[in-house]
N, C-alpha and C positions, 0 to 999 in steps of 0.2 A: 676109185680109191685114191686118196692123196697119201703121199709119202715124201720122205727126202727132205731136201732144203726148203721146198715150198712150205710144208707143215712146220719145220723146225722154225723158220721166220715167224709164223704167226705165233707159235708157242713162246719164242724168245721176246717179241713185242708184248705179248700179254704178260709175260713176267716183268718186263720193265715197268709196265704200268702198275702192277701189284706192288712191286718193290718201291716205288716212288711214294707209297702210302707211308712207308716207314722211315724213309731217309731221303735227303736231298743231295747226298754226295753221289755224283755220277758214276765214279769208278766202283762204288760198293753196289749200286743198283745194276750196273752191267755185270760185275763179277757174280753176284747172285742170280741174275737173270740166265747167265750162262749155265748155271747148274740144272736148269729146267730142260736143257736139250743135250743129246750125246756129245761129249767132249771130242770124240774122233770124227764128228761130222765136219763137212766142208764149211758149213755156215759158222760153227763155232771157231774154226781156223780163221776165217776172214775177220771175224769180230776181234779175235785176239791180236791179228796183224794190225788191224786199224787202230786199235788201243796202243799198240807197241809205237806205231807211227806217230800217233798223236803225242805221246810222251817225248819223242825226238823232235817234232815240228809242231809244238802246241799253237805257234801263232801263224803256220801257213797250211791251211787246209787244202790248198790247191795242189802243194807239193805231195801232201799225203795221199790225196785222191788220184794224182797221176802215178805214184809209186804203186798204190793198190791195184790200179788198173793194169799196170804192167806185170805185177805179179800174177794176175788172173788171166793174163794173156788176151785182154780185150781192147787195149789202148796202144 
């Protein structure tokens, strides 16, 4: 049986594709796709964190990636 962030990732990506048929605005696509997974999940939290970092550092994805890794305790 599958559960947790693994399945939430699949659901989220599927919802991204579905929403892209209706709009090309990435923030809207991501916001609507987030509605497909539990808001309290770790997966939703990291997506929200990455979106926030992108708003702060829109031209520096490397800095955003490094900060995300530090938040997750993996880098």
